[in-house]
C-alpha positions, 0 to 999 in steps of 0.5 A: 922954572920950579922948586921943590924940597931940595932947591930951586931950578932956574933957566940960565945961560952958560958962557956960550949963551946956551940954555942950561938948567941951574939947580941951587940947593937949599942953604944950610948943608953946603957948610957941612964937611960931610955933605961936601964930601958926599956932594963931590962924590955923587956929582962925579958919579952922575957925570959918568952917566951916559947922555942917552935919555937923560939930562946930563950933568954939565957942571956942579960946585959949592959957592959959599953956603950954596951947592949947585948943579948945572944940567942940559936944558930939556925943552918939553913938559914933564910927564905929569903935566902931559898926562894932566893936559892930554890924558893917559898914554897908549900904544907906541907913545906908552911903549916908547916912554917905557923903553926910554925910561928903562934906557935912562935907568940902565945908563944911570945904574951902569955909572953906579948911581941910584936915582932914588926919586924917579917920578913923573915930574922928573921925566921930561918929554923932549922933541926926541923922546923922554929924558930923565932928570934930577939924578945928579944928587943920587947916591952911589951904589955902595953899602955905606951910602945905600941905607937911608937916614930918613925917607927920601923920595915921592911917596906914590913912587917909592919902593917898600924898602924906601918907605921902611928906611931899608936898603936902597939899591937900583931895584928901588928905581925899577919899582919906581919905573913900574909906578911911572909906567902905570901912571902914564897908562892909567892917569893915576898912581898905582897906590893911590893918592892921599897923605904920605903915611896912607900912601906909604902903607899901601906901598908896603902892604897893598897890591898895585891898582893896574886896571886899564894898563895895556895887557902887553906891558902889565906882566913886566910892570907887575914884576917891577912892582914886586914887594921883594927887591930881589924878585924885580928885574934889573933895568937892563932886563927891563930893556931886554924884555921890552925890545925882545932880545938879550943885552940890548945896548943903551945906544940901541934903546935910544935909537928905538925910542927916537924913531918911534917918538918922531913918528908919533910926533909927526902923526900928531902934527899931521892930525893937528894940521888936518883938524885946524889944531883945535880938535880935542882928539888931536891932543890925545895920545895916539895908539897906531894900528899894528900890522897883524903878526908883526910882534915877536917881542912881548912889547915892541916900539912901532914906527909908522912908515909910509910905503908906496904912497899908502899909510901902513903901520909896521913894527920897527925892530932895529935888532933884526938884520936889515937890507936896504934897496934890495940888499945890504947897503955898500959902504962909501969908498973911504969907509971901513968895511966893518961896523960894530954889530946890529943893523948894517949902516947905510953908509959910513966913513972916518973923518975928523972935526975941528975943536974950538982950540983948532985941534982935529979930533978923529970921528967915525960917522954912520948913516943909520937910517934914511926913511919916510915918516908921515910925509917927512924924510927922517935922517938918523946918523951917529958920530963916534969920537975915536980920539986916542988921546982923550980929547972931546969932540966939540959940538959947536964946531962939529959941522966946520962952522959955528952952529947949535944944530943941524939946520944947515946940512943939505939933502938932494936927490935926482932931479932936485932943483935945489938943496933941501934943508931940515924942516923949520916949524912955525916959530923957527924951530928946526926939526933936527938935533940941537946942542944948546947945552951938550958941549961935546962928545967924550972919547969913545962915546957916540951921539945920535943926531937926527933931522927931518926933511919935507917935500921929498917926492915918492919917486926919489929912491936915493939921496945925496947928503951934505953934512958939511964938516962931517962929510958928504955921502952919495947915493944913500938909499931911502927906505 
């Protein structure tokens, strides 16, 4: 699929015939004992990174003189290609990108990893949001592994301390985040282009060029691009500031991005259908008009919702207390009364799923959202692995049958003549979560799953969900 200074990336299949990305590092260092120790340590750290907004490391090893890393395959263009083909981003798309990359960095840093080479080419725009890749060989945040032994990274997005071979910490990734967001918003790197020495000199000595950057994002980007790493916010502080609250969880960040990303995708799909798919404006990123007075945070991610038959834009803030159907949604009969904070789920229950080895693994299911987005009905649910014995929950059999996505789940409503399945695009792609390369949910880990349904009438106020092996949920309110 591509190659760079570190190696070649291939599209491959695992033993289950699922697509993965296989990165084979350049020959040479694998024979060095010191490299083998560092490689093993760094890969183990990368495997601890939460799967949110990243392409998780599935496998790694050294075969003869070749070291390799296998990650989830992410279907989507990289940010550099998208900006080149569609132009600069704006509005909800830009904000979702900023939140998504900040969420990924938060998860990466929580695992004790520094990316070291965050750039537009290492951010893939998947159908459910941006995914950060290529952190699998990042070094641990340790004094003996933090000092560069040479300039490693992409000059236009390197921090001043990287350019001067100084101490490399998580603050260097925050600097790169500022550069990536500025590039996405303006279509150009904040320190210009040219030869590496020239660009690195600007990184160290010049102020970034941020003309054209959204004024709501500009103060935070400027702080991230501070020459002094001690004055930059952490990735967690970026996420908190973007979403307007303290201690935002990685899970909340990914929910916010997923919802906003789906709304923008649906808008582009509708615009393409209305214009025959050839109108140049359709290929541009759209900035939705937000309802006046809705902003409480410096920046919030917007989800376009259709309300009472008229198109209305509203800010979606998952950290605020929510009510559904006139009041908090009651839990199903067999669900626990408590939830883990945040927005109350529409419904929840405990159940178990069968693994490939026929073991049953306890899981907790929450129906987080069921709402309308540009004519589609979007379902968001979370599966949490509650196993006490350290068992993973295999995704391949999570629906009680062999499957790679949510295409077989069903939705009905009062007066429906048939059970609806998630929408299938031209070409046979389901607008729903798939797990071609993600093998399982680890113990105490959660996974957000989504699906969109078409042809649900506006008169339908509640729906029944058949999630197969994950259970059935009756009378779930449509918001």
